[in-house]
VORO-220801 format. One line per 3 residues: number of its first residue (from 1); their letters; for each residue x, y, z of C-alpha. Coordinates in pm, whole numbers, plus 50000, padded with zeros to 5 digits. Layout:
<sites>
NUM	A	X:Y:Z  ...
</sites>
This chain:
<sites>
1	MAP	50022:50020:50012  50134:50325:49901  50204:50579:50200
4	PAQ	49979:50891:50217  50020:51163:49996  50190:51461:50195
7	TNR	50033:51769:50166  50232:52124:50182  50018:52340:50444
10	SPS	50182:52654:50550  50174:52701:50932  49868:52935:51002
13	PSQ	50006:53277:51168  49825:53245:51492  49999:52872:51535
16	PSG	50382:52915:51593  50554:52607:51413  50803:52541:51735
19	KGE	51070:52701:51958  51241:52838:51648  51015:53021:51474
22	VSD	51108:53369:51682  51459:53306:51555  51348:53250:51229
25	LKM	51127:53555:51214  51390:53768:51364  51652:53656:51073
28	QLR	51389:53728:50793  51306:54051:50907  51650:54135:50924
31	QLA	51716:54024:50550  51414:54253:50452  51523:54554:50669
34	GSR	51735:54732:50387  51557:54591:50090  51403:54792:49799
37	APG	51329:54470:49586  50956:54436:49450  50734:54269:49686
40	TDD	50930:54382:49984  50618:54563:50126  50411:54232:50095
43	AKR	50669:53995:50249  50710:54240:50534  50318:54210:50573
46	ELF	50342:53851:50620  50606:53876:50864  50477:54169:51046
49	KKV	50124:53968:51119  50304:53639:51243  50488:53840:51480
52	ISC	50155:54037:51593  49981:53692:51643  50276:53509:51838
55	MTI	50254:53853:52046  49857:53810:52064  49864:53440:52210
58	GID	50127:53559:52495  50451:53437:52287  50756:53673:52405
61	VSS	50860:53833:52100  51059:54138:52225  51406:53995:52081
64	VFS	51285:54095:51723  51229:54470:51849  51499:54621:51668
67	EMV	51447:54436:51335  51079:54564:51351  51205:54927:51409
70	MCS	51454:54905:51112  51173:54718:50908  50945:55048:50965
73	ATS	51101:55260:50742  50841:55224:50484  50535:55438:50338
76	DIV	50297:55133:50386  50043:55256:50649  49934:54926:50735
79	LKK	50324:54789:50805  50305:55133:51012  50000:55043:51248
82	MCY	50134:54696:51287  50479:54843:51396  50330:55102:51612
85	LYV	50104:54827:51787  50422:54615:51860  50616:54895:51968
88	GNY	50341:55023:52185  50312:54683:52341  50682:54594:52465
91	AKH	50820:54950:52502  50665:55030:52835  50816:54705:53003
94	NPD	51148:54759:52809  51222:55131:52843  51561:55048:52700
97	LAL	51398:54913:52380  51176:55211:52377  51476:55434:52312
100	LTI	51540:55262:51981  51174:55374:51852  51232:55772:51941
103	NFL	51386:55844:51605  51161:55697:51353  50852:55805:51563
106	QRD	50988:56142:51580  51054:56099:51174  50688:55995:51126
109	CKD	50555:56265:51292  50682:56512:51010  50550:56260:50760
112	EDP	50352:56401:50459  50077:56158:50534  49840:56304:50819
115	MIR	49726:55954:50907  50110:55853:50962  50158:56159:51153
118	GLA	49855:56106:51383  49946:55745:51422  50319:55803:51502
121	LRS	50181:56066:51750  49932:55857:51928  50228:55590:51941
124	LCS	50510:55805:52089  50258:55927:52381  50169:55598:52467
127	LRV	50514:55476:52511  50483:55601:52866  50836:55561:52976
130	TNL	50897:55858:53229  51262:55898:53093  51134:55970:52714
133	VEY	50919:56269:52816  51130:56514:52699  51105:56390:52328
136	LVG	50729:56428:52348  50725:56776:52406  50836:56875:52091
139	PLG	50600:56681:51881  50320:56733:52091  50346:57108:52040
142	AGL	50367:57083:51658  50066:56831:51633  49833:57098:51856
145	KDS	49930:57320:51555  49902:57079:51270  49662:57192:50959
148	NSY	49505:56840:50978  49220:56768:51241  49283:56426:51294
151	VRT	49652:56497:51423  49510:56774:51671  49269:56509:51789
154	VAT	49528:56270:51846  49766:56541:52000  49492:56668:52261
157	MGV	49480:56320:52423  49826:56306:52368  49882:56602:52618
160	LKL	49639:56404:52879  49860:56090:52843  50199:56360:52916
163	YHI	50015:56499:53218  49975:56153:53362  50358:56041:53311
166	SES	50496:56396:53387  50265:56653:53546  50543:56889:53580
169	TCM	50659:56846:53207  50297:56903:53099  50247:57215:53297
172	DAD	50589:57387:53228  50514:57352:52868  50172:57536:52917
175	FPA	49978:57280:52722  49666:57351:52902  49653:57710:52793
178	TLK	49723:57597:52424  49407:57324:52465  49194:57589:52592
181	HLM	49286:57832:52312  49166:57555:52092  48862:57448:52276
184	LND	48745:57799:52230  48870:57853:51854  48940:57517:51679
187	REA	48684:57431:51377  48675:57058:51433  48410:56957:51693
190	QVV	48634:56631:51801  48925:56849:51882  48689:57089:52091
193	ANC	48544:56775:52274  48888:56632:52336  49021:56915:52455
196	LCA	48688:56988:52687  48761:56624:52861  49152:56669:52887
199	LQE	49099:56997:53052  48826:56866:53307  49068:56602:53420
202	IWG	49403:56794:53434  49228:57097:53628  49052:56889:53827
205	LEA	49360:56701:53953  49566:57026:53978  49290:57186:54139
208	TKS	49425:57062:54477  49763:57190:54438  49711:57525:54252
211	EEA	49455:57817:54298  49519:57904:53937  49383:57541:53817
214	STE	49103:57593:54073  48997:57892:53888  49046:57755:53539
217	RET	48822:57475:53635  48557:57696:53741  48537:57853:53387
220	LLS	48451:57528:53263  48113:57581:53416  48090:57956:53320
223	KPL	47787:58095:53124  47963:58198:52772  48147:57849:52770
226	IYY	47836:57644:52823  47664:57843:52590  47922:57824:52313
229	LLN	47953:57439:52373  47532:57425:52338  47551:57601:52029
232	RFK	47778:57392:51854  47605:57104:52022  47452:56903:51717
235	EFS	47830:56919:51529  47972:56682:51818  47973:56293:51785
238	EWA	47764:56107:52023  48062:56039:52264  48141:56396:52246
241	QCA	47755:56503:52286  47730:56277:52651  48059:56486:52756
244	VLD	47906:56798:52705  47566:56722:52862  47754:56579:53175
247	LVS	47965:56907:53209  47618:57112:53154  47444:56901:53409
250	KYV	47666:57073:53658  47586:57423:53547  47364:57628:53789
253	PSD	47121:57853:53547  47053:58204:53676  46658:58193:53629
256	SSE	46398:57982:53507  46391:58159:53147  46789:57990:53111
259	IFD	46657:57639:53206  46366:57654:52948  46590:57779:52699
262	MMN	46851:57506:52761  46557:57241:52767  46419:57356:52450
265	LLE	46750:57351:52256  46807:57000:52373  46429:56860:52339
268	DRL	46503:56692:52032  46805:56469:52192  46527:56276:52346
271	QHA	46470:56116:52019  46810:56022:51934  46878:55677:51846
274	NGA	47177:55638:52076  47037:55544:52456  47350:55694:52606
277	VVL	47259:56057:52451  46904:56016:52582  47001:55905:52918
280	ATI	47233:56204:52952  46990:56454:52848  46709:56293:53066
283	KLF	46969:56345:53369  47008:56703:53259  46638:56777:53236
286	LQL	46583:56607:53606  46855:56816:53761  46781:57126:53596
289	TLS	46408:57093:53747  46425:56954:54077  46348:57288:54277
292	MAD	46056:57330:54032  45790:57071:54126  45531:57108:53844
295	IHQ	45813:57137:53584  45983:56826:53724  45671:56625:53696
298	QVY	45593:56736:53359  45972:56616:53259  45882:56284:53379
301	ERI	45585:56252:53157  45794:56363:52887  46070:56100:52917
304	KAP	45855:55837:52987  45789:55768:52596  46162:55782:52501
307	LLT	46295:55562:52769  46000:55287:52698  46103:55315:52321
310	LVS	46442:55252:52415  46346:54931:52622  46185:54765:52326
313	SGG	46472:54841:52114  46818:54683:52104  46920:54368:52287
316	PEQ	46833:54269:52599  47161:54412:52763  47067:54754:52660
319	SYA	46712:54700:52757  46830:54592:53112  47046:54917:53115
322	VLS	46739:55132:53019  46524:54956:53228  46745:55025:53551
325	HLH	46706:55370:53496  46341:55343:53409  46265:55145:53762
328	LLV	46451:55417:53947  46190:55662:53795  45910:55448:53845
331	MRA	46003:55411:54256  46013:55793:54282  45717:55860:54096
334	PYI	45495:55548:54037  45155:55705:53969  45302:55880:53673
337	FSA	45350:55520:53505  45082:55346:53649  44881:55379:53312
340	DYK	45163:55236:53124  45177:54915:53329  45140:54688:53020
343	HFY	45477:54796:52914  45630:54563:53192  45452:54300:53124
346	CQY	45719:53994:53049  45789:53870:52729  45864:53507:52678
349	NEP	46206:53525:52546  46323:53794:52781  46616:53681:53011
352	FYV	46550:53648:53388  46730:53953:53498  46483:54164:53278
355	KKL	46181:53982:53390  46248:54046:53754  46321:54393:53697
358	KLE	46002:54448:53546  45824:54250:53821  45916:54518:54068
361	MLT	45811:54771:53845  45474:54629:53807  45453:54596:54189
364	AVA	45540:54955:54200  45288:55096:53956  44996:54862:54099
367	NES	44692:55097:54233  44328:55022:54271  44237:55104:53912
370	NTY	44522:54846:53775  44570:54575:54047  44293:54329:53884
373	EIV	44488:54313:53550  44852:54302:53727  44757:54060:53972
376	TEL	44593:53814:53694  44924:53844:53477  45145:53749:53754
379	CEY	44926:53458:53852  44989:53354:53521  45394:53374:53546
382	AAN	45350:53200:53906  45250:52870:53663  45576:52934:53462
385	VDI	45806:52644:53429  46090:52881:53499  46100:52812:53878
388	PMA	46286:53152:53977  46038:53344:53764  45731:53172:53923
391	RES	45903:53256:54284  45934:53657:54202  45577:53649:54069
394	IRA	45429:53513:54381  45626:53769:54562  45507:54039:54382
397	VGK	45154:53938:54424  45203:53977:54795  45377:54261:54786
400	IAL	45100:54418:54592  44853:54259:54883  45055:54460:55156
403	QQY	45023:54790:54981  44624:54743:55064  44514:54709:54692
406	DVN	44203:54474:54632  44325:54235:54936  44017:54018:54924
409	AIV	44096:53913:54560  44469:53871:54602  44414:53647:54948
412	DRL	44201:53415:54726  44465:53383:54478  44765:53304:54738
415	LQF	44526:53049:54889  44458:52880:54524  44830:52861:54497
418	LEM	44852:52636:54801  44658:52395:54606  44877:52371:54311
421	EKD	45079:52141:54491  45410:52262:54370  45699:52268:54615
424	HVT	45790:52593:54527  45488:52750:54489  45365:52622:54818
427	AET	45681:52753:55000  45681:53097:54860  45293:53132:54931
430	LVL	45347:53033:55290  45591:53266:55353  45350:53556:55176
433	VKD	45086:53420:55417  45269:53460:55728  45335:53858:55636
436	LLR	44962:53908:55525  44863:53758:55851  45100:53985:56044
439	KYP	44912:54274:55870  44566:54164:55833  44488:53943:56131
442	QWS	44128:53965:56044  44193:53691:55754  44332:53473:56003
445	HDC	44029:53228:55986  44019:53183:55602  44425:53133:55570
448	IAV	44459:52894:55864  44156:52664:55715  44385:52620:55407
451	VGN	44728:52618:55580  44604:52362:55802  44567:52114:55572
454	ISS	44949:52131:55459  45169:51863:55585  45476:51983:55738
457	KNV	45651:51697:55588  45591:51848:55258  45765:52195:55324
460	QEP	46131:52167:55326  46280:52502:55245  46382:52663:55572
463	KAK	46170:53013:55534  45865:52825:55429  45908:52574:55726
466	AAL	45963:52858:55940  45646:53036:55850  45444:52741:55884
469	IWM	45586:52728:56222  45492:53082:56338  45154:53004:56220
472	LGE	45125:52676:56437  45242:52886:56736  45038:53204:56671
475	YAQ	44712:53015:56557  44740:52729:56777  44387:52758:56912
478	DMQ	44242:52766:56582  44452:52463:56433  44327:52134:56626
481	DAP	44646:51940:56530  44920:52230:56616  45038:52069:56917
484	YVL	45092:51729:56790  45265:51885:56463  45520:52100:56686
487	ESL	45567:51780:56850  45650:51564:56575  45910:51864:56427
490	IEN	46061:51826:56772  46142:51499:56735  46321:51545:56433
493	WEE	46525:51829:56601  46834:51677:56519  46782:51655:56155
496	EHS	46662:51993:56113  46996:52188:55997  46851:52561:55965
499	AEV	46893:52733:56269  46592:52998:56183  46367:52693:56167
502	RLH	46441:52565:56522  46437:52935:56660  46076:52953:56530
505	LLT	46007:52640:56680  46107:52694:57027  45896:53050:57012
508	AVV	45602:52866:56860  45583:52571:57128  45606:52826:57400
511	KCF	45316:52998:57254  45106:52683:57199  45183:52583:57575
514	FRR	45040:52914:57688  44735:52862:57480  44682:52487:57524
517	PPE	44899:52378:57822  44821:52004:57872  44856:51913:57514
520	TQK	45187:52086:57472  45366:52015:57808  45558:51731:57677
523	ALG	45658:51923:57354  45785:52206:57568  46019:52009:57796
526	AAL	46154:51835:57486  46199:52124:57288  46361:52315:57599
529	AAG	46598:52037:57649  46715:52030:57289  46768:52403:57258
532	VND	46984:52446:57574  47197:52168:57419  47182:52299:57077
535	FHQ	47528:52391:56923  47375:52706:56753  47443:53003:57002
538	DVH	47129:53184:56910  46919:52868:56982  47089:52804:57270
541	DRA	47035:53145:57410  46666:53147:57331  46586:52828:57494
544	LLY	46795:52956:57780  46594:53253:57811  46244:53069:57775
547	YRL	46348:52845:58035  46462:53074:58297  46124:53303:58225
550	LQY	45933:53010:58316  46150:52912:58585  46075:53284:58736
553	NVS	45708:53307:58703  45462:53188:58384  45260:53498:58381
556	IAE	45537:53692:58319  45698:53465:58062  45360:53481:57869
559	RVV	45374:53867:57887  45704:53853:57751  45672:53585:57480
562	NPP	45334:53658:57375  45222:54029:57456  44938:54188:57293
565	KQA	45071:54328:56958  44929:54572:56692  44921:54457:56339
568	VSV	45211:54563:56128  45146:54866:55911  45445:54892:55730
571	FAD	45742:54649:55651  46071:54792:55615  46202:54894:55272
574	TQS	46530:54735:55142  46700:55052:55093  46663:55405:55320
577	NEI	46559:55687:55135  46906:55848:55167  47048:55560:54955
580	KDR	46792:55617:54704  46875:55987:54693  47239:55908:54630
583	IFD	47171:55658:54357  46942:55914:54175  47211:56209:54223
586	EFN	47441:55938:54026  47174:55915:53734  47337:55757:53405
589	SLS	47596:55562:53571  47675:55194:53708  47525:55319:54056
592	VVY	47173:55265:53892  47238:54930:53719  47401:54821:54033
595	QKP	47135:54990:54262  47424:55075:54479  47584:55444:54572
598	SYM	47926:55450:54397  48124:55464:54701  48017:55088:54758
601	FTD	48176:54953:54441  48462:55197:54341  48815:55179:54405
604	KEH	48973:55406:54705  49058:55682:54488  48734:55726:54350
607	RGP	48575:55697:54697  48684:55925:54953  48958:55970:55199
610	FAF	48888:55680:55408  48945:55299:55311  49030:54951:55480
613	SEE	49270:54703:55467  49276:54351:55617  49656:54393:55615
616	IGN	49834:54606:55880  50097:54611:55621  49913:54855:55410
619	LSL	49840:55136:55675  49882:55471:55550  50061:55633:55826
622	GEE	50048:56042:55862  49971:56310:56111  49597:56406:56224
625	STD	49514:56744:56089  49294:56795:56388  49452:56964:56735
628	NVV	49426:56810:57051  49341:56465:56937  49478:56109:56989
631	PAQ	49783:56075:56725  49586:55804:56537  49647:55767:56138
634	RIE	49390:55653:55882  49387:55345:55697  49413:55374:55323
637	AND	49351:55052:55146  49032:54848:54989  48778:54784:55227
640	KDL	48542:54613:54992  48488:54314:55230  48392:54522:55542
643	LLS	48092:54694:55373  47775:54547:55384  47554:54595:55086
646	TSD	47265:54837:55145  46985:54524:55173  47191:54348:55442
649	KEE	47217:54685:55647  46849:54755:55594  46746:54378:55672
652	SKG	46922:54381:55991  46714:54712:56062  46397:54549:55955
655	SIH	46444:54248:56173  46462:54465:56478  46148:54653:56428
658	NSS	45897:54411:56247  46008:54093:56396  45705:54070:56635
661	AYS	45398:53947:56479  45036:53992:56555  44912:53770:56832
664	APG	44574:53601:56820  44388:53597:57122  44537:53336:57379
667	YDG	44470:53105:57670  44367:53308:57974  44505:53109:58246
670	SLA	44772:53206:58521  45044:52961:58590  45257:53001:58877
673	APS	45542:52793:59002  45671:52782:59369  46032:52661:59368
676	QTD	46298:52582:59103  46606:52424:59044  46914:52592:58855
679	LVS	46979:52519:58497  47334:52313:58438  47642:52447:58322
682	LDY	47533:52793:58319  47628:52901:58649  47281:53075:58687
685	KPT	47198:53181:59028  46834:53309:59121  46819:53674:59193
688	PNV	46747:53763:59528  46400:53885:59657  46239:53693:59355
691	PSA	45887:53570:59407  45873:53230:59450  45718:53006:59205
694	TFA	45390:52782:59269  45513:52455:59133  45855:52277:58983
697	IDD	45874:52359:58626  46150:52099:58601  45929:51824:58728
700	LLG	45599:51980:58510  45813:51980:58170  46006:51645:58247
703	LGL	46346:51809:58199  46512:51644:58522  46818:51891:58499
706	PAA	47081:51837:58774  47192:52119:58996  47451:52394:58899
709	ASP	47816:52315:58942  47999:52557:59179  48149:52855:58959
712	PPP	48549:52850:58906  48735:53122:59098  48758:53447:58925
715	PPV	49094:53488:58743  49338:53769:58823  49236:54110:58734
718	LKL	49481:54243:58426  49644:54559:58504  49739:54789:58177
721	NTK	50029:55045:58148  49875:55384:58147  50151:55509:57979
724	AAL	50205:55262:57683  50415:55357:57366  50451:55151:57038
727	EPN	50612:55283:56739  50417:55176:56393  50645:55001:56234
730	AFQ	50699:54785:56543  50324:54743:56544  50311:54649:56178
733	QKW	50606:54428:56261  50441:54218:56558  50102:54240:56385
736	RQL	50241:54006:56079  50447:53786:56327  50181:53720:56584
739	PIS	49919:53457:56535  49567:53559:56632  49479:53461:56961
742	ISQ	49103:53576:56929  48854:53625:56674  48520:53730:56807
745	ETS	48199:53919:56738  48072:54144:57024  47833:54453:57062
748	INP	47838:54816:57078  47566:55014:57285  47341:55215:57064
751	QGV	47422:55515:57268  47760:55494:57173  47712:55449:56825
754	AIM	47485:55732:56846  47790:55985:56935  48057:55803:56718
757	TSP	48033:56077:56445  48412:56027:56391  48649:55750:56474
760	QTL	48791:56021:56760  48530:55973:57010  48602:55612:57031
763	IHH	48956:55648:57055  48953:55901:57339  48726:55665:57566
766	MQG	48951:55378:57489  49264:55581:57579  49085:55649:57919
769	HSI	49110:55246:57967  49479:55216:57878  49422:55121:57539
772	HCI	49572:55321:57257  49483:55372:56901  49787:55374:56639
775	ASG	49540:55370:56323  49180:55442:56258  48972:55515:55947
778	GQA	48642:55441:55788  48314:55634:55690  47948:55639:55753
781	LNF	47841:55317:55875  48188:55127:55933  48470:55251:56115
784	KFF	48796:55027:56179  49041:55088:56422  49406:54936:56556
787	FYA	49477:54923:56924  49751:54842:57128  49801:54797:57507
790	QKA	50075:54691:57747  50115:54499:58060  50172:54711:58343
793	EEP	50414:54485:58527  50596:54329:58233  50661:54412:57878
796	STY	50365:54233:57716  50198:54392:57424  49821:54301:57309
799	LVE	49714:54411:56936  49361:54443:56830  49178:54502:56504
802	CVV	48842:54664:56602  48593:54692:56329  48238:54882:56429
805	NSS	47946:54833:56220  47715:55123:56330  47406:54997:56153
808	SCK	47406:54663:56334  47586:54789:56652  47811:54487:56589
811	VQL	48186:54490:56666  48442:54238:56493  48779:54190:56726
814	KIK	49088:54014:56648  49325:53989:56919  49699:53911:56925
817	ADD	49924:53897:57207  50286:53828:57295  50158:53635:57635
820	QST	49888:53395:57482  49780:53290:57820  49649:53621:57918
823	SQA	49469:53694:57582  49101:53582:57720  49147:53823:58052
826	FSE	49279:54126:57781  48946:54067:57567  48731:54070:57864
829	LFQ	48894:54418:57977  48830:54536:57621  48468:54432:57579
832	SAL	48413:54597:57936  48564:54933:57816  48383:54896:57482
835	SKF	48048:54833:57661  48079:55179:57862  48118:55376:57543
838	GFS	47843:55607:57528  47759:55621:57905  48082:55786:58038
</sites>
């Protein structure tokens, strides 16, 4: 059999043929460097393509740098472009090689072809090598005066690049003044726009250093310049129009007639095909009319149609960006969009993230006139095969019901969901029924009749199971099997992995005991015994609380656990009004898409003066500017891991204010206990002069707990050095070397949080307890401190990282110590000092 024929296939430019290919390329480029034979440029093109291809896939081709530069002596613009691309990629990391490019780039900056002049100037400014800035000044000056608009456009951005490489060189050459002259006098609109952007950035950065630059920055917002830009507005490209609109949005008109003139001039931009221009125009209109309530509302009416048009055109990504802005406006003025609710109906082919946003908007625009149609549409989505979509639809129905629109019909719809026998539908509905009963207790009879038919074995999701358990405890007198269902759940205590469910189970069985004591007595004893031995701290603490309340006085326990409560009128919002206003101020930015203010997701240089880092080595140590303040330095690094999201913060607040549920009429019987025994291992001692109970609660509940053991002797008191001193460098070195002795969470008094407007208040307080601060920082809801202390009798040092979250009144502590054996004693001392903050 003959061997298969060999096919001559040239290797693909994107697939290097072997280790020697770079050497082969270098040799071939050198041969072509000085050649002027016909076809040389075509051969160079093929070689340049291979070099660029190798560079793109990560192969180091810096060894052919000199050959590439030698081959650049050509009039072929394609070769020039590839050569500039190669040079720009390697020059920054190889400053010595970059020097080789200066001559040919400067030569090309004087080429007859304006395209080559512009490309060469752009490449020269893109080298970004500090040692070569002296070679940029001449070509940039010539480029700013070039007769071709393309070269001037490139030169204006080149000035900005030069400023970031060497500020002094740029300012000494007086380039900002040249840019200002071009901005006011150049015929080409793109040159004007580039000058505007460059001057905004340069003068913005220079304003903190120079009074003159600060004055120049203010001139950008002067009336003559704003009018000049607006009169040339239609000459600008879409990108330039957005830049001009952003500048105009910062301008403060002198009177209402000026506002109307600007709006009339720009109104046609609302029909622009580019969504960025439309959003920038809307931002300007909204900000101009903020102080004019009637006109502001008319602006909402005017911008509604352009936004809805943008949503229906373009891909889902663009629709989502526009919908995010529309969502913000709907939340601020839902009544204006209530008649257009059908625009927010979901299409079958839309991605889930778009559908979810539309559901939120449907919920917001619901009112008495359109609730029936909206709820009918949402009920169709609830039967959707897309489970996340079905869940969101049911939540939307519940939110509308909580807004007091057509409650009767909505409750009937929700109860019908429970009959669908779909696990995810049942789970979401149970959670909503619980919230509805908290707000509308008068519907308890109808709801409980349906909920009572649901088997707890068919409910597996923690939130749904917790809601069902809450109803079993709250309406135990109306649900015949409530004590027995709770008892079966307690028997499976060890199999329940959710702490939330176990907490609700404890509370429900105690409430059920107050309403139906004989039937619940056994279940209550088993629940308290299991809760006290639970590994989860919250479950353990709640079981202990209930046990001691019952041990003290059953009547008092009933008033504590199940007091008369009012129906919940308003549920906590996930975002505060302050956060919403901050997002509105940042309209037409990522803040609207993320639904977070910019300081929550931007880097430290764009955020403000304070930022954090987990590493003490990243501390920026400097002097405090305030007199008579403890010398504590601020931390400047990244604090993304320390900032809670807005929803997390508000949820923590909401759980405090709305955790109590409506209480149905309860069992009216007083139970008193005569004598009691202590709970094991908790060192509990009955308070003197406490009224004695009338029966043994332990015997009644069948707990059979033994007497408490005698407490261990108290540890020796730790004394701290009042004049402790530690250098920042020594602190950093110790922090890196020492292991973490204790890491825990504790609480801080709300009174202390209220007075902690700045880190200095806590620093002064802790210094009074011989605990000194070496660095601090933070903003608004989060503060971070690094403390140190020293033992009085020996040179042993304690280091503390303390992160205070003022929204939740929680403190995260990390303690390191030279003497590990005394870490716990110091931790107790530190927490004792912290607990007094706000009272002294």
